[in-house]
N, C-alpha and C positions, 0 to 999 in steps of 0.2 A: 582387535581380529584373529593375534595369533590365538587369543584365549577359544575364540570361538570354533575355530580352525580344528584345535585340538581337543575341542569339547568342554572346558572344562569353564566356560563361562556360559550364561545365557544370552538370548539372543531374541530382539522385539520380530514375533513375526507381523507380517504386514497381511492385511485384508486378503480375502480370494480373487474380491475384485480387484484389486489395487493389481494382486499376481499375475491377473487375468491379461489385463491389460498391459503390462510389462512384458509378460510372452508374447502378444500380439505385434507389439512394437519391434522386439527384435527379428521377427517374422519378419516384418515387413521391411525391416531395414537388411537384411541379410538375400533377400528376393528380389528387392531391387538395385541392389547391388549388382545383383548376379545378369538381371534382364537388361542392365544399363552395361552392364563391361560386353554379355555380348552383341547387343546391340551395335555399341561403338563396332563391335569385327567385321558384323555384317556389313555396316557401311563403309567402313575404312580397311580393309583385309589387311592392309601394311600394316606391319607393326611399326619401325622407323619412319612411314607418317602418322602415325598417331601419336609416338612420341614427340617428334616435330611441332606439332598443332598441339599437346599441353605445352612445350616450352614455351610458344608464343603466348599462351595462355597465363601463363605465369607470369608472363615478364612483359605482360602489360603492351602486346606488340599487335600490330595486326599480321593476319597469317597469308601467308604471299601465292598470289592466283596459282594455282597449280591445276594443270588439265587431267581432265577423265584419262581411264585407257582408251574408250571409242573415239573420243577424239585425236586422243596420239596417232591411233589406227587408224582415221579419216582421213588425217592428215599426210600420215606416209602414204598413202593409198593415194590421194591428188601429186602428187610430189612425182610418184612413181608415173603417172599418165602423161601427165608432163615430157620423161622422158621419152615413152613407149610412142608417143605422139597419138594426143587425141583422139586424132581421125581415125585408129586402128579399132576391131572389134574390141577389144584386150583392155585399150588405154578408154575408150569411150564405155566400159562397164567398171573401170577403176575408177574413172569420175561418180558415175552413179551410183553405185559401192560406198567410196569414201563421203560423199555427200549423208547417205545415209547414217555411215558409224559416228559422222558429228553429229547429225540431231539427236542421236543416241546418244550419244558422250555429255548437249547438252539435255536434255530430260534425264539423265542417270547427276545430273548437276542439281539440276531443280528438283530431283528428289531427296541428296543428299539434305541439303539448305532447308526442306521444309521437315526435314523424319527431325536434323538437330534443334531447328526451334519449338517445333509443337512437342515432342518427344524426349530429346535427349536432355533439353535444358531444366526443364520440369522435374526431372528423377535428376539428377544433377542437383539443383537448387533445396530437394528433399537432403538427400544424403550430405551435401554439405552445409544446409540454414540449418531445417527444421531439427533434423536429428542432431546437429552438434548440441547444438540448445537444450536437446532431451538428455545427452549423454553428459551435457555439463549440470543440468539438475541435478539426477540419479544422482551424479556424484558426490554432492553438497548435499544428497540427501542420508545417502550411506552414512557419511562421518557425522550427519548429525545423531542420524539411529546407533553409531560406535560411540557418540558424548553420554546420548540417551541410555543407555546400557552400564556405561564407566558410572555414572552421577546414581543412577538405582544399584550396584557394589556396592558402591560409597555410602549409600546408605542405612543397605542393609548389615555393611560392617560395624556403624554408627550404632543401630539397633543390636546390635548382637554384644559388643560392648557394653549397653546400657544394660543388657540382663543382666549382663557379669556382674556393672559395678550395682545392681540392683540391694545384693545384701549387705546391709550396713554392721559394721565389725560393730564388736561386744568392748566399749570401751575402759568399761572394768577388767576386762584381758588385759592392760596395756600397763599395768603398774608395772613397777619392779619387784623381785621377789623377794626382798629384805621388806617387803612394805607391811607397816602393823597397822592392823584395820583402827582406826580411832574415830574418834567426834564427827571429823573432816569426813567420812564419806560418803554424810548425808549432803555436804556442801558438794562433793562433785557428783554425782546425782544432780543434785539444782543447775550445777553450768551445764551440765548434756541437757539437761529438759529446755535450759535458757537458749543455748546453742539451736537446737533443733527446732526450737521454736521458729527462733530470727529466723531460720533458712528457709523456712517453709512458707512461712508468711511475705519475704523476701527475696525470694530467689530469684524475681526477673533482677531485681536493685543489685543486689552483693554479686561482686566482681572476685573473681580469685586473688587480687593485686589486695581488693580491699578488705574483706575476708579478715585474715592476722587482724586486722584493724578495729573489728567489732571483738575478737580473742581478745586482744589488748587489754579494752574496755575491762573486760569482764573480771580477767584476772587483775584488779586494780587492789590493792589490799583494803581500801574501803568499803567493797563490796563484800568482803569474805566473808565470812561467821565469824562468831568471837570464838577462840581457841586459846587455849593456852600456849606459853614459849615452846613447851617441848614438843608441843604437834605444828607450829606453824610451819617450818622446814618441811618434815613429809608430805605435810597438807598440799603444801607451793608445787614439790617436786611430783609428787599424785596429779596435779591439776594439771602441770606442766605436760609431762607424759601425754595425759590424754587429750590434752587438747592439739598437740600433733598428732597425735594417730587423729582427730577428728577431722581438724585442716587440711591433713594428708585426703581423707576420705571426701570432704566438702571439695577437692581443688580437682579431683579427678571426674566427680562426679557433673562439677562445672563444664570442664572439658568436654565429657562427651554428651552434655547437653548441646553444648556450644556447636559440635560436627552435627550431632542430629538436627541443631535448626541450619546450617549453612548447606546439609549434604540435603534438603530438603527443598531450600531454596533454589540452590542448583537444578535441582531435579525437577522444579517447576515452571524454570523458564527455559531447561531443555525440552521439555514436554512441548510449551508454546510453541522454539524453533521448530520441533520437530511435525507438530500437526502442520503450521503454517507452510511447508517447504513440501509436505508429501500434497497439502491441495493444490501448490502451485504442478508439482510433477504431475499430480494427475489430471489436472487440466490438462496440461503439454499431452499426456500421454490418450487422453478419449482426442483429441484435435485428428489424429489416427484415424478416424471416419472419414474427415474429410480430406484429407491425402488420398483416400484408395479413393473418393468419390474425382477427386483432381485430376489423378492418373488414369484413370476409365474413361476420362474426357479424350486427355491426351492421349491412350490406346485408339481410341477412335478414329483421331483425325492421322495417326497414324497409320492404320489400315488404308484410310481412303488414300494419302497419299502414294504412298505403296499401288493401289488399283492404278490411283492416273498414272504410275508410273508405268506399270505392264500394259496399260492401255495404249499409254501412246510409244509403247516398244514394239507393240503385236499391230496400230494403225502402220507406222513405217516401214515396216517388215512386209506388211500385206499389202503398200504400196509400192513397193522395191520387185517383192515377186509377180504383179504385177505387169509391169514396166519391162521387167526383164521377159518375161512370155510372151511380149508384145514383139518385141525387137527381133526375139530368137528362138522363134515357135521349136526349130527343132531340136537345137543342142543345149533347151532348160529342162530337165525330166525334175517332176515334183515327187519327192518321196521314193528314189529308187532303189526300193526296199522288193525281194525276188521272196516270192512263194513258187510253192510245187503247182504244176498242174494236171488231173490226175487225167487228161486225155492224152497226155502227151507219156514219154517216158520220165518213169521215175526218180532218172537221175537226172534228165535236166529239167533246168527254170525257163522260166520268162518273165517280161518283169511286171509289176501289179498293172500299170496302165492296161497295158491288152486284155487285161482278164475284166470279165465280166463281173457286177456285183452277186451274180447266184455263185461264180466260179470260187470269188474270193473269199464268201462266208463258207466254203466248205469245208469239215474238218477233216484234216488227217485220220481218223477213224474210218471213215466212212467210202477215203480212197481202194478201191481192188485192185489189183496188177488181169494184164490183159488175158483172153484164155490161151489165146493161142496167135502167133505169130508174130509180127515184127514192128512198130510203128516207128515211123519219122519226124523230125521237126527239124526248123530250120531255127536258124538262131541269128535272131536281132542287130544283135548288137555286141561290144565286147563283154567279160564275161569273170572277173576276178572268182574265185572260187575262199566264201569266207571260213571255213574249215576244211575239212575230211570226207564229210558225208556231202560235199559239192561238188561240182565242174568246173575250171576253169577252159573259157569257150571261145571262142572269134568270130566276127560277126559274117553272116553267112557259112555256115557251118550247121 
């Protein structure tokens, strides 16, 4: 792995389709994790509460009941109404608004539970289940790929050693300098040819250990050509030198062939394991498509739960508004924003409810100051200026 990073080793490249599957899986994991975290923040903005729930889940314990903010506010309003008196206008209104807040809190709780089950749980199952399996198989595939590349490197080195040892040394050049040519030269040549034929025909049967035995048999005096006594020792010495050189060459060749055979066996085994693991990983990566379909369905359910929640909140608030209008028609003002009236002084304001739709739709560019004279208007209720361009007024001014 270090040599690959340094650019000193070859790397087995995966096909383009496999690489695209890997990139798609990584993209799915990253965005799913971001969506999951932000959805948690949306449903539970309090980080301390999220950490507490996380700890309870890890300890395999039930999360204790926690009231929502709306339920707590509604409870406070109801308790305040008891203190102020339910017969007073303020107390009775607190009871109505407090009950409304409790209903809103209940709707929020139902929305949180539905969203957690239908949306958060599938996303978390993917991150903690399927993605962990994919990561484990990818890590195993990477290790098998490194093993495969190591086997390729060993085979390459063994073949290079074989090519280097392919050159057979000249056994006649191994004789001593003081050797005198005699009639035994033909015996030396015959021995070399005999041993070479034996090695060529039975290379798979003769091992490095048994090779000296064959050479010893060839060196028996009964198999040597007849020669005079004065040439026996030179011939024997020459044969021994040639034999030693040849044995060394044969030993090196046998080791090289053994290394190549072992490297080829290891390479075939590593290639088989790598192909099998690559197929397993590919099947898991192709399952990302079904994951997208599942997450799409969960997203639809989350949208439905959110729409139901906001619909319930809108319905509750509409009922509250109608009830308050009915009980206090003069004190309850809806949308108490103010706009400028073109028929009045430009510096004065009136409530929106007192303007007709035609006047409300009138644009500020269409308002022209009066030609001459002064106009007056009576203030209907107290008004505090929102900025320096408005006036603070009292009722009946």
